[in-house]
C-alpha positions as CSV (number, residue, x, y, z in Angstrom):
1,M,-9.4,-24.0,-32.7
2,T,-6.2,-23.3,-30.7
3,T,-3.2,-25.2,-31.9
4,P,-0.8,-27.0,-29.5
5,I,2.0,-24.6,-30.4
6,A,-0.2,-21.5,-29.7
7,S,-1.4,-23.1,-26.5
8,R,2.2,-23.6,-25.3
9,G,3.1,-20.1,-26.4
10,G,0.2,-18.7,-24.3
11,R,1.2,-20.7,-21.2
12,R,4.8,-19.5,-21.6
13,W,3.6,-15.9,-21.8
14,V,1.4,-16.3,-18.7
15,A,4.3,-18.0,-16.8
16,S,6.6,-15.2,-17.8
17,L,4.1,-12.6,-16.7
18,Q,3.7,-14.3,-13.3
19,R,7.4,-14.4,-12.8
20,T,7.7,-10.7,-13.5
21,L,4.8,-9.9,-11.2
22,R,6.3,-12.0,-8.4
23,L,9.6,-10.2,-8.9
24,L,7.9,-6.8,-8.5
25,V,5.9,-8.0,-5.4
26,H,8.7,-9.9,-3.6
27,S,11.3,-7.2,-4.2
28,N,8.9,-4.5,-2.8
29,L,9.2,-2.5,-6.0
30,F,5.4,-2.8,-6.6
31,I,4.5,-1.6,-3.1
32,S,6.9,1.3,-3.6
33,L,5.0,2.1,-6.8
34,A,1.8,1.9,-4.8
35,T,2.9,4.6,-2.3
36,M,4.2,6.8,-5.2
37,S,0.6,6.4,-6.6
38,V,-0.7,7.9,-3.3
39,V,1.5,11.0,-4.0
40,V,0.1,11.3,-7.5
41,T,-3.5,11.0,-6.3
42,T,-2.9,13.5,-3.5
43,V,-1.2,16.0,-5.8
44,L,-3.8,15.9,-8.6
45,L,-6.8,16.0,-6.3
46,A,-5.3,18.9,-4.3
47,D,-4.5,20.7,-7.6
48,L,-0.8,20.9,-6.9
49,P,2.1,20.6,-9.4
50,L,3.6,17.1,-9.6
51,E,7.3,17.1,-8.8
52,A,9.9,14.3,-8.9
53,L,11.4,14.8,-5.4
54,P,8.4,13.8,-3.3
55,L,7.9,10.8,-5.6
56,F,11.5,9.7,-5.0
57,I,11.4,10.3,-1.3
58,V,8.3,8.1,-0.9
59,F,9.7,5.4,-3.2
60,A,13.0,5.3,-1.2
61,A,11.3,5.3,2.2
62,T,8.9,2.5,1.2
63,L,11.6,0.3,-0.3
64,F,13.6,0.8,2.9
65,V,10.8,0.1,5.4
66,Y,9.3,-2.9,3.6
67,T,12.7,-4.5,2.9
68,V,13.6,-4.3,6.6
69,N,10.2,-5.8,7.4
70,R,11.0,-8.7,5.1
71,F,14.0,-9.6,7.3
72,T,12.2,-9.2,10.6
73,D,9.2,-11.3,9.3
74,L,11.4,-14.0,7.7
75,E,10.3,-16.7,10.1
76,E,6.6,-15.9,9.6
77,D,7.1,-15.8,5.9
78,E,8.6,-19.2,5.8
79,A,5.2,-20.5,7.1
80,N,2.9,-18.1,5.3
81,V,4.7,-17.1,2.1
82,P,7.6,-19.6,1.5
83,D,8.3,-18.3,-2.0
84,R,8.8,-14.8,-0.6
85,A,11.0,-16.1,2.2
86,S,13.2,-17.9,-0.4
87,F,13.4,-14.7,-2.4
88,T,14.4,-12.7,0.7
89,K,17.1,-15.2,1.6
90,R,18.5,-15.1,-2.0
91,Y,18.2,-11.4,-2.8
92,G,17.3,-9.7,0.4
93,T,20.8,-8.4,1.2
94,L,21.0,-6.7,-2.2
95,L,17.6,-5.2,-1.9
96,L,18.3,-4.0,1.7
97,A,21.4,-2.3,0.4
98,L,19.4,-0.7,-2.4
99,G,16.7,0.4,0.1
100,V,19.1,1.9,2.6
101,G,21.0,3.6,-0.2
102,C,17.9,5.2,-1.7
103,Y,16.7,6.2,1.8
104,V,20.0,7.9,2.6
105,V,20.1,9.6,-0.7
106,A,16.6,10.9,-0.2
107,I,17.6,12.3,3.2
108,A,20.7,13.8,1.8
109,I,18.9,15.6,-1.0
110,A,16.3,16.9,1.4
111,V,19.0,18.3,3.7
112,L,21.0,19.8,0.8
113,E,17.9,21.3,-0.7
114,G,17.1,22.9,2.6
115,L,13.6,21.4,2.7
116,P,11.7,22.4,5.8
117,G,10.9,19.4,7.9
118,A,13.7,17.3,6.5
119,I,14.0,15.8,10.0
120,Y,10.6,14.1,9.4
121,L,12.3,11.8,6.9
122,L,13.4,9.8,9.9
123,L,9.8,8.9,10.5
124,P,10.0,5.8,8.2
125,L,12.8,4.5,10.3
126,V,10.7,5.0,13.5
127,V,7.8,3.3,11.7
128,A,10.0,0.3,10.7
129,L,11.3,-0.1,14.3
130,L,7.9,0.2,16.0
131,Y,6.2,-2.3,13.6
132,S,9.0,-4.8,13.1
133,V,10.8,-4.7,16.4
134,G,8.5,-2.8,18.9
135,G,5.9,-5.5,18.9
136,I,3.0,-3.4,17.5
137,K,2.1,-6.1,15.0
138,R,1.3,-8.5,17.8
139,V,-1.5,-6.3,19.2
140,F,-5.0,-7.1,17.9
141,L,-6.2,-4.6,15.3
142,V,-3.6,-2.0,16.5
143,K,-1.1,-3.2,13.8
144,N,-3.7,-2.7,11.1
145,V,-4.6,0.8,12.2
146,F,-0.8,1.5,12.6
147,V,-0.2,0.6,9.0
148,G,-3.1,2.8,8.0
149,F,-1.8,5.8,9.8
150,A,1.7,5.1,8.4
151,W,0.4,5.3,4.9
152,G,-1.7,8.4,5.9
153,L,1.6,10.2,6.5
154,I,2.2,10.2,2.7
155,P,-0.6,12.7,1.8
156,L,0.2,14.7,4.9
157,G,3.9,14.8,3.8
158,V,2.7,16.0,0.4
159,G,0.8,18.7,2.1
160,Y,3.8,19.7,4.2
161,Y,6.1,19.7,1.1
162,Y,3.8,22.0,-0.8
163,E,2.9,24.1,2.3
164,Q,-0.7,23.0,2.1
165,L,-0.8,20.7,5.1
166,W,-4.1,21.9,6.7
167,T,-6.2,22.2,3.6
168,L,-9.4,20.3,3.4
169,E,-8.2,18.4,0.3
170,I,-5.0,17.1,2.0
171,L,-6.8,16.1,5.2
172,V,-9.6,14.3,3.3
173,V,-7.1,12.3,1.2
174,A,-5.1,11.5,4.4
175,G,-8.2,10.3,6.2
176,Y,-9.3,8.3,3.2
177,V,-5.9,6.6,2.8
178,I,-5.8,5.7,6.5
179,A,-9.3,4.1,6.4
180,M,-8.7,2.2,3.2
181,I,-5.3,0.9,4.1
182,T,-6.6,-0.2,7.5
183,I,-9.2,-2.3,5.7
184,A,-6.6,-3.7,3.2
185,A,-4.3,-4.6,6.1
186,V,-7.1,-6.6,7.8
187,I,-7.8,-8.4,4.5
188,F,-4.1,-9.0,4.0
189,D,-4.0,-10.9,7.3
190,V,-6.2,-13.6,5.8
191,K,-3.3,-15.1,4.0
192,D,-1.2,-15.2,7.2
193,I,-3.7,-17.1,9.4
194,P,-1.6,-20.3,9.7
195,G,1.7,-18.6,10.5
196,D,0.1,-15.9,12.8
197,R,-1.6,-18.6,14.8
198,E,1.7,-20.5,15.1
199,E,3.4,-17.3,16.3
200,G,0.6,-16.5,18.7
201,I,-0.3,-13.3,16.9
202,A,-4.0,-12.3,17.2
203,T,-5.4,-10.9,14.0
204,V,-9.0,-10.1,12.9
205,P,-9.1,-13.1,10.5
206,N,-7.7,-15.7,12.9
207,T,-9.9,-14.4,15.7
208,L,-13.2,-13.7,14.0
209,G,-12.8,-16.1,11.0
210,T,-12.4,-15.2,7.3
211,A,-16.2,-14.9,6.5
212,A,-16.8,-12.4,9.3
213,T,-13.6,-10.5,8.3
214,R,-14.9,-10.2,4.8
215,R,-18.3,-9.0,6.0
216,Y,-16.9,-6.4,8.4
217,S,-14.4,-5.2,5.9
218,Q,-17.0,-4.8,3.2
219,A,-19.3,-2.9,5.6
220,A,-16.3,-0.6,6.5
221,N,-15.7,-0.1,2.8
222,V,-19.3,1.0,2.2
223,V,-19.2,3.4,5.2
224,V,-16.0,5.0,3.8
225,A,-17.7,5.5,0.4
226,A,-20.7,7.1,2.0
227,V,-18.5,9.5,4.0
228,V,-16.7,10.5,0.7
229,V,-20.1,11.3,-1.0
230,A,-21.2,13.2,2.1
231,L,-18.0,15.3,2.1
232,V,-18.1,16.1,-1.6
233,F,-21.7,17.3,-1.5
234,G,-21.5,18.8,2.0
235,T,-18.3,20.8,1.7
236,D,-16.3,22.7,-0.8
237,L,-14.5,19.7,-2.1
238,S,-14.3,19.4,-5.9
239,L,-16.4,16.8,-7.7
240,E,-13.1,15.2,-8.7
241,F,-13.0,13.6,-5.2
242,L,-15.8,11.3,-6.3
243,T,-13.0,9.5,-8.2
244,L,-12.1,8.0,-4.8
245,L,-15.2,5.9,-5.1
246,A,-13.5,4.0,-7.9
247,M,-11.2,2.5,-5.3
248,N,-14.1,1.6,-3.1
249,G,-15.5,-0.3,-6.0
250,Y,-12.1,-2.0,-6.6
251,V,-11.9,-3.0,-2.9
252,A,-15.5,-4.3,-3.0
253,G,-14.5,-6.5,-5.9
254,Y,-11.5,-8.2,-4.2
255,I,-12.8,-8.6,-0.7
256,P,-15.2,-11.6,-1.5
257,F,-12.2,-13.5,-2.9
258,A,-9.9,-13.1,0.1
259,T,-9.1,-16.6,1.3
260,T,-6.1,-18.4,2.7
261,E,-5.8,-20.3,-0.6
262,R,-5.1,-17.2,-2.6
263,G,-1.4,-16.9,-3.5
264,P,1.0,-14.0,-3.0
265,L,0.1,-12.4,-6.4
266,Y,-3.5,-12.0,-5.2
267,Y,-2.5,-10.1,-2.0
268,G,0.7,-8.6,-3.2
269,F,-0.5,-7.4,-6.6
270,V,-4.3,-7.3,-6.6
271,V,-4.9,-6.0,-3.0
272,D,-1.7,-3.9,-2.9
273,G,-2.6,-2.6,-6.4
274,E,-5.6,-0.6,-5.2
275,H,-3.7,2.7,-5.0
276,V,-2.1,2.2,-8.4
277,F,-5.6,1.6,-9.8
278,L,-6.9,4.8,-8.1
279,A,-4.0,6.9,-9.3
280,M,-4.7,5.7,-12.9
281,V,-8.4,6.6,-12.6
282,V,-7.5,10.1,-11.1
283,V,-5.0,10.7,-13.9
284,L,-7.5,9.6,-16.6
285,V,-10.3,11.8,-15.1
286,E,-7.8,14.7,-14.9
287,W,-6.7,14.2,-18.5
288,L,-10.3,13.9,-19.8
289,G,-11.5,16.8,-17.7
290,V,-14.7,14.7,-16.9
291,L,-15.4,16.2,-13.4
């Protein structure tokens, strides 16, 4: 039988864990870890050596872009995610300084190291401006696809860094990331229905309804999984690419629970954690040598 003291201790532990996760989510540190995970997945599946520089570049660019977006979306967040809006008001300036600083350092290192294509490190700035200021997020479905293609630049950047840009492995990972992030972006809009309607922003959930959004997203998830299987057995791709299906399973598991009542930890940790989960699976498969 659980004692009152043990019960209180368990509640405190859960509350402490929730505070830590909220900090990681609201500060954009977790989403930066997620994009770094895309680098890890791409490198391992493409059989490339893992290096620290591309990881840092992606971390810095993500922290910069998403922190800028926190400021431009502050009014919407006050309606959709008030806790995140309060966090931004309190710590946003510090995080923006950190994001800008890391981004500038990443560009400086790339220039000093003489990396070919260092100019492309300005793309995150262009992405931030187009999405947050250029009005792309107000165009039905376009903003979701835009986010998908923005994340697809990560594996393409990895390919460019290692001079393997046009290999089948890199292109498949890029296409997979684009498709899966587009699906996730559509699901993510479920939590923003009230604020998006108030702002006059047409999204899939507030146009088609949450039930239809979940059905179509799940159907798209199944199609992507089928394409992965077809590519693995129809091309020269390694069987290791079947590990991508682990993420399709993960996504299939969270889609049915996407509702407006779910809190920021569901969307910011569970949904955004899909690529962290995939990277862990890929690392484990690589370590065990299963495929």
